[in-house]
C-alpha positions, 0 to 999 in steps of 0.5 A: 466469472468471479467479482474481483473482491475490491475494484481497483482504484486508481490512485489509490493512497498508500495507507488505504493500499496497505489496509486492502492487502491486509499488511494493516488493520487499520489506518493508524497501523498503516501509519505507524509502519509508514512513519517507521520507514517500513515502506517502500514504493518501487524502490524508495522509501515512503514516509508520507501516508498520503503518498498516492500510488498508480497502477503498477506501483510496487510496495514493499514492507520486509520481504513482502512485494505487493502490485498495485493492479 
């Protein structure tokens, strides 16, 4: 059995999640994406990078959708 590349963290902050899935290389890049209004969680625009995500939340950036496991 192959271990998960990173253990699930619930809750996880939105900016940390964006770094984990590879959308942003740094926290600064994640912050800019969020503040620019390019990120939605469960269909709602989010502008706070400290937003806590729970398991099952869906994060959308452009045409990409990620689910928090």
